[in-house]
VEXDREN-2710 file (C-alpha; in Angstrom, 1 decimal):
% VEXDREN-2710
k/r/px/py/pz
1/MET/-0.1/0.0/0.0
2/ARG/1.4/3.5/-1.1
3/VAL/0.8/6.1/1.2
4/GLY/2.0/9.9/0.9
5/VAL/3.0/12.3/3.6
6/LEU/2.6/16.0/2.8
7/ALA/6.2/17.2/3.2
8/LEU/6.0/21.0/3.2
9/GLN/6.5/21.7/6.8
10/GLY/6.3/19.8/10.2
11/ALA/6.6/16.2/11.3
12/PHE/6.5/14.3/7.9
13/ARG/9.6/12.3/8.5
14/GLU/8.4/10.8/11.7
15/HIS/5.1/9.7/9.9
16/ILE/7.0/8.2/7.1
17/LEU/8.9/6.2/9.5
18/MET/5.8/5.1/11.5
19/LEU/4.0/4.3/8.3
20/GLU/6.8/2.0/7.1
21/ALA/7.1/0.3/10.4
22/ALA/3.4/-0.3/10.2
23/GLY/3.8/-2.1/6.8
24/ALA/3.1/0.6/4.2
25/THR/5.2/2.1/1.5
26/ALA/5.5/5.7/2.4
27/HIS/7.0/8.6/0.5
28/ALA/7.3/12.4/1.0
29/VAL/5.0/14.4/-1.2
30/ARG/6.4/17.8/-2.2
31/LEU/4.5/18.5/-5.5
32/PRO/0.8/17.7/-6.3
33/GLU/1.7/15.1/-9.0
34/GLN/3.4/13.0/-6.3
35/LEU/-0.2/12.3/-5.1
36/ASP/-0.8/9.9/-8.2
37/GLY/-1.2/6.4/-7.2
38/VAL/-1.4/6.9/-3.4
39/ALA/-4.1/5.2/-1.3
40/GLY/-3.9/7.7/1.4
41/LEU/-2.4/11.0/2.3
42/VAL/-1.2/12.3/5.8
43/ILE/-1.1/15.9/6.4
44/PRO/1.1/16.2/9.4
45/GLY/1.4/18.5/12.3
46/GLY/3.3/21.7/12.0
47/GLU/2.3/25.4/11.7
48/SER/-0.9/25.3/10.0
49/THR/-0.7/28.9/8.6
50/ALA/2.8/28.1/7.1
51/ILE/1.4/24.6/5.6
52/ALA/-1.5/26.6/4.3
53/LYS/0.4/29.3/2.5
54/LEU/2.7/26.4/1.0
55/MET/-0.2/24.3/-0.1
56/ARG/-1.7/27.4/-2.0
57/THR/1.7/28.2/-3.5
58/TYR/2.2/24.7/-4.9
59/GLY/-1.3/24.0/-6.0
60/PHE/-2.2/21.4/-3.3
61/TYR/-5.8/22.7/-2.5
62/GLU/-7.3/21.4/-5.7
63/ALA/-5.1/18.6/-6.1
64/ILE/-5.9/17.0/-2.5
65/ARG/-9.6/17.7/-3.0
66/GLU/-9.5/16.0/-6.4
67/CYS/-7.6/13.0/-5.2
68/HIS/-9.8/12.6/-2.3
69/GLY/-13.0/12.6/-4.5
70/SER/-11.3/9.9/-6.5
71/GLY/-10.8/7.7/-3.4
72/MET/-7.7/8.9/-1.7
73/ALA/-8.1/8.6/2.1
74/VAL/-6.8/11.6/4.2
75/TRP/-5.5/11.8/7.6
76/GLY/-4.8/15.1/9.3
77/THR/-2.7/15.3/12.5
78/CYS/-2.8/18.4/14.7
79/ALA/-2.2/21.1/11.9
80/GLY/-3.5/18.6/9.3
81/ALA/-6.8/18.2/11.3
82/ILE/-7.1/22.0/11.1
83/LEU/-6.5/22.1/7.3
84/SER/-8.7/19.1/6.6
85/ALA/-11.7/20.4/8.5
86/GLN/-14.8/22.1/6.8
87/THR/-14.4/25.0/9.1
88/ILE/-11.7/26.5/11.2
89/ALA/-13.3/28.4/14.0
90/ASP/-10.5/30.9/14.5
91/ALA/-8.9/31.0/11.1
92/LEU/-6.6/33.7/10.1
93/PRO/-7.5/35.6/6.9
94/ASP/-5.1/33.6/4.7
95/GLN/-5.8/30.2/6.3
96/GLU/-8.3/28.3/4.0
97/PRO/-9.4/25.0/5.1
98/LEU/-9.6/22.0/2.7
99/GLY/-13.2/21.4/3.6
100/LEU/-13.0/17.7/3.4
101/MET/-14.2/16.6/6.8
102/ALA/-17.4/17.8/8.5
103/THR/-15.7/19.2/11.5
104/THR/-15.2/22.5/13.0
105/VAL/-11.7/22.8/14.6
106/ARG/-10.2/25.4/17.0
107/ARG/-6.5/26.1/16.6
108/ASN/-4.1/26.2/19.6
109/ALA/-7.3/25.5/21.9
110/TYR/-5.0/24.4/24.9
111/GLY/-2.8/27.5/24.8
112/ARG/0.8/28.3/23.7
113/GLN/3.9/26.0/23.2
114/VAL/4.6/26.0/27.0
115/ASP/1.1/24.6/27.6
116/SER/1.9/21.4/25.5
117/PHE/1.3/18.1/27.5
118/GLU/0.7/14.3/27.2
119/ALA/-2.2/12.5/28.3
120/ASP/-3.4/8.7/28.1
121/LEU/-6.4/8.5/25.7
122/ALA/-9.1/5.8/25.4
123/ILE/-9.4/5.4/21.8
124/GLY/-12.4/3.1/21.1
125/GLN/-10.8/0.9/18.4
126/LEU/-7.6/0.3/20.6
127/ASP/-7.4/-2.1/23.5
128/LEU/-5.1/-0.1/25.8
129/PRO/-4.8/3.6/26.4
130/PHE/-2.8/5.6/23.8
131/ARG/-0.3/8.2/25.0
132/GLY/-1.4/11.3/23.1
133/VAL/1.3/14.1/22.7
134/PHE/-0.5/17.5/22.3
135/ILE/1.7/20.3/21.0
136/ARG/0.0/23.6/20.6
137/ALA/-3.0/21.4/19.9
138/PRO/-6.2/22.3/18.3
139/LEU/-9.6/20.6/19.4
140/ILE/-12.5/19.4/17.4
141/GLU/-15.3/21.7/18.4
142/ALA/-18.1/20.2/16.5
143/VAL/-18.7/17.3/14.1
144/GLY/-21.2/16.8/11.5
145/GLU/-23.6/13.9/10.8
146/GLY/-21.7/10.8/9.9
147/VAL/-18.5/11.8/11.9
148/LYS/-17.5/9.2/14.5
149/VAL/-15.8/10.5/17.6
150/LEU/-12.9/8.1/18.3
151/ALA/-11.3/9.8/21.5
152/ARG/-11.8/12.7/24.0
153/HIS/-9.7/14.4/26.3
154/ARG/-11.5/16.0/29.3
155/GLY/-14.6/16.0/27.2
156/ASP/-13.0/17.6/24.1
157/ILE/-12.9/15.7/21.0
158/VAL/-9.5/14.9/20.0
159/ALA/-9.9/12.1/17.4
160/ALA/-12.6/11.6/14.8
161/GLN/-13.2/9.6/11.7
162/GLU/-15.6/10.2/8.7
163/CYS/-15.6/7.4/6.2
164/ASP/-12.1/7.7/4.6
165/MET/-10.9/10.6/6.7
166/LEU/-9.2/10.7/10.0
167/ALA/-8.4/13.6/12.3
168/THR/-6.3/13.6/15.5
169/THR/-5.3/16.7/17.3
170/PHE/-2.3/14.9/18.9
171/HIS/0.8/13.5/17.3
172/PRO/0.8/9.7/17.1
173/GLU/4.0/10.0/15.0
174/LEU/6.0/11.2/18.0
175/THR/5.1/8.1/20.3
176/GLY/6.7/5.0/18.7
177/ASP/3.3/3.4/19.2
178/LEU/2.1/2.2/15.7
179/ARG/-1.4/1.6/16.7
180/VAL/-3.0/4.7/15.3
181/HIS/-0.9/4.5/12.0
182/ARG/-2.2/0.8/11.6
183/TYR/-5.7/1.9/12.3
184/PHE/-5.4/4.5/9.4
185/LEU/-4.0/1.7/7.0
186/GLU/-6.5/-0.9/8.1
187/HIS/-9.7/0.9/8.8
188/VAL/-9.6/4.4/7.1
189/ILE/-7.9/3.7/3.8
190/GLY/-10.2/0.8/3.4
191/ALA/-13.3/2.8/4.4
192/GLY/-13.6/4.5/1.2
END
């Protein structure tokens, strides 16, 4: 299974290593034509405004929307969850969401960099708690019909799935725990 990781900014290398350890063939996607033939795309965490500007510069908005419409699964982690949302509650003027997933996401919901934290999460599909790493994390404020909430932290939605789309507001790629990456490969890519 070929999976692409958007490699414009952020923690893309870590995702590639985790996906390969989970059994996928993963590669960095730096140009829209590199989306051809991928079963899924990970939009990593990083700085959502910087990623949005680079996506616009390189023509990724339409390319990702078109590929998703043709069956490519999408997983947004942290900044990627912000960008894949239908609505960004506190969007900056030049921060356009992809509008793929029926979610409303709020940026930096837990505060600044110094307010970053880790927490054990009960993710419904996983047997044991998953250690979530939250770095300037967003939260999913609202979900539309058909969006399944997978995990909460103190009542806030931190993981959700809508058919072949996954959003996590934490960073599974920084944990060494392959379970969320395996979930993406086995249950999200195959859900389209």
